[in-house]
C-alpha positions as CSV (number, residue, x, y, z in Angstrom):
1,M,103.6,93.3,66.2
2,K,103.2,96.2,68.5
3,K,100.5,94.4,70.5
4,I,102.8,91.4,71.1
5,L,105.7,93.7,72.2
6,I,103.5,95.6,74.6
7,G,102.0,92.4,76.0
8,A,105.4,90.9,76.5
9,T,106.6,94.1,78.2
10,A,103.6,94.0,80.5
11,A,104.1,90.4,81.3
12,A,107.8,91.0,82.1
13,A,106.9,93.9,84.4
14,L,104.3,91.8,86.2
15,A,106.7,89.0,86.6
16,A,109.4,91.3,88.0
17,G,107.0,92.9,90.4
18,T,105.8,89.5,91.7
19,F,109.3,88.3,92.2
20,G,110.3,91.5,94.0
21,A,107.3,91.2,96.3
22,V,108.0,87.5,97.1
23,S,111.7,88.1,97.8
24,A,111.0,91.2,99.9
25,N,108.5,89.3,102.0
26,A,110.3,86.0,102.1
27,S,110.3,86.0,105.9
28,A,106.6,86.6,106.2
29,P,103.7,84.9,104.4
30,A,101.9,87.0,101.9
31,A,98.4,88.3,102.9
32,P,95.5,87.1,100.7
33,A,94.7,89.5,97.9
34,S,91.2,90.1,99.4
35,A,92.4,90.8,102.9
36,P,92.0,94.4,104.1
37,A,95.2,96.4,104.9
38,A,96.4,95.9,108.5
39,P,96.1,98.9,110.8
40,A,99.4,100.8,111.6
41,A,99.3,99.4,115.2
42,A,99.5,95.8,114.0
43,P,103.4,95.7,113.7
44,A,103.7,97.0,117.3
45,A,101.2,94.5,118.6
46,A,103.0,91.7,116.7
47,A,106.4,92.8,118.1
48,K,104.9,92.7,121.6
49,A,103.4,89.3,121.0
50,D,106.8,88.0,119.7
51,A,108.6,89.5,122.8
52,A,106.2,87.6,125.0
53,N,106.8,84.3,123.2
54,E,109.3,82.2,125.2
55,N,110.2,80.2,122.1
56,L,111.8,83.2,120.4
57,Q,115.0,84.9,121.1
58,Q,116.5,88.1,119.6
59,S,120.2,88.2,118.8
60,T,122.5,91.0,117.8
61,H,124.7,90.6,114.7
62,L,127.3,92.6,112.9
63,T,126.3,94.2,109.6
64,V,128.3,93.8,106.5
65,E,129.2,97.5,106.7
66,A,130.4,97.2,110.3
67,A,132.4,94.0,109.5
68,T,134.0,95.7,106.6
69,K,134.9,98.8,108.7
70,A,136.5,96.5,111.3
71,A,138.4,94.6,108.7
72,Q,139.7,97.7,107.0
73,A,140.8,99.2,110.3
74,T,142.6,96.0,111.1
75,L,144.4,96.0,107.7
76,D,145.2,99.7,108.1
77,A,146.8,99.0,111.5
78,A,148.9,96.3,110.1
79,E,150.0,98.4,107.1
80,D,151.0,101.2,109.4
81,E,153.6,98.8,110.8
82,N,154.6,97.4,107.4
83,Q,153.0,94.1,108.0
84,R,151.4,92.0,105.3
85,V,148.4,90.2,106.7
86,T,144.9,88.9,106.0
87,V,141.9,89.7,108.2
88,A,138.7,87.8,108.4
89,V,135.5,88.7,110.3
90,V,133.0,86.0,111.0
91,D,129.5,86.2,112.5
92,R,128.3,84.5,115.7
93,N,128.0,81.2,114.0
94,G,131.5,81.3,112.5
95,N,130.4,82.1,109.0
96,T,132.7,84.5,107.2
97,I,131.2,88.0,106.7
98,V,134.3,89.6,105.0
99,T,137.9,88.7,104.4
100,L,140.5,91.2,103.2
101,R,143.9,89.9,102.1
102,G,146.5,92.7,102.3
103,D,149.0,93.2,99.5
104,G,151.7,90.6,99.8
105,A,150.1,88.5,102.5
106,G,151.1,84.9,102.3
107,P,148.8,82.3,100.9
108,Q,148.4,80.5,104.3
109,S,147.2,83.7,105.9
110,Y,143.7,83.5,104.4
111,E,142.6,80.3,106.0
112,S,144.5,81.0,109.2
113,A,142.7,84.3,109.7
114,E,139.3,82.7,109.2
115,R,140.1,79.9,111.6
116,K,141.4,82.3,114.3
117,A,138.2,84.4,113.9
118,F,136.1,81.2,114.2
119,T,138.0,80.1,117.3
120,A,137.7,83.5,119.0
121,V,133.9,83.7,118.5
122,S,133.3,80.1,119.4
123,W,134.9,80.4,122.9
124,N,134.3,84.2,123.3
125,A,138.0,84.6,124.1
126,P,141.2,85.8,122.4
127,T,143.0,83.0,120.7
128,S,146.2,83.8,122.6
129,V,144.3,82.9,125.9
130,L,142.8,79.8,124.3
131,A,146.3,78.7,123.1
132,G,147.3,78.6,126.8
133,R,144.5,76.2,127.6
134,L,146.0,73.6,125.3
135,A,148.3,72.4,128.0
136,Q,145.3,71.3,130.1
137,A,143.1,70.2,127.2
138,P,145.3,69.2,124.2
139,N,142.3,67.7,122.3
140,L,140.9,71.2,121.8
141,K,143.2,71.6,118.7
142,D,141.3,68.6,117.1
143,I,138.1,70.5,116.8
144,P,137.5,71.2,113.1
145,G,137.9,74.8,111.9
146,T,139.8,76.0,114.9
147,L,143.3,77.4,115.2
148,F,144.8,78.0,118.6
149,L,147.4,80.7,117.8
150,G,147.4,84.3,118.8
151,G,145.6,86.6,116.4
152,G,141.9,86.2,117.0
153,V,139.6,88.3,119.1
154,P,135.9,88.1,119.8
155,V,133.5,91.0,119.3
156,T,130.8,91.2,122.0
157,A,127.6,93.0,122.6
158,K,125.8,92.9,126.0
159,G,128.5,90.4,127.1
160,A,127.7,87.9,124.3
161,P,129.9,87.1,121.3
162,I,128.5,88.4,118.1
163,A,131.5,88.1,115.8
164,G,135.2,87.2,115.7
165,I,138.1,89.0,114.0
166,G,141.1,86.9,113.0
167,V,144.4,88.1,111.6
168,A,147.3,86.1,110.2
169,G,150.5,86.9,108.4
170,A,152.5,89.0,110.9
171,P,155.7,87.5,112.4
172,S,154.0,86.8,115.7
173,G,150.6,86.0,117.1
174,D,151.0,89.0,119.4
175,L,151.2,91.3,116.4
176,D,148.3,89.6,114.7
177,E,146.2,90.0,117.8
178,K,147.2,93.6,118.2
179,F,145.9,94.3,114.7
180,A,142.7,92.3,115.4
181,R,142.0,94.4,118.5
182,A,142.4,97.6,116.4
183,G,139.6,96.3,114.2
184,A,137.4,95.5,117.2
185,E,138.1,99.0,118.7
186,A,137.0,100.6,115.4
187,L,133.5,99.3,115.9
188,G,133.2,101.4,119.1
189,K,133.8,104.6,117.2
């Protein structure tokens, strides 16, 4: 019985180790078992080769920690003025990184915050500015996932949008946008 238990434990440990190695190296193919270890200079050479490749482009993104920091700063700014809001932070592609619903925020605020954040990052402009453009291009409002009301601001790095912060629930879009800007400003600290 002890041999079976030890064998099962060893098999489980081997399986766990293999899974961990595969998931840790999911972005790079595994080296053959017989291949010698690469010299320490290899990563630098690979990075230089990647930098020279015209088909690759580096992009900057917001970490989960940074998105959470921005969302909490936004929520704190709203709470300081006794406003009940929801804040959403989306990445460059409009995918939600984090959403915080403040105590007492209305049920409509969750989706509205996400849509404002998506709209701000999509056009790299505050949603209050974009709302003004509807007079010249009313069909903009028909684009799925967008919301052209004040309360969304883009987050940029090197002049390019990397995220959007959307706020909904305050009595006006101006207040929503004020709180969203507080979140964006917290990223610079």
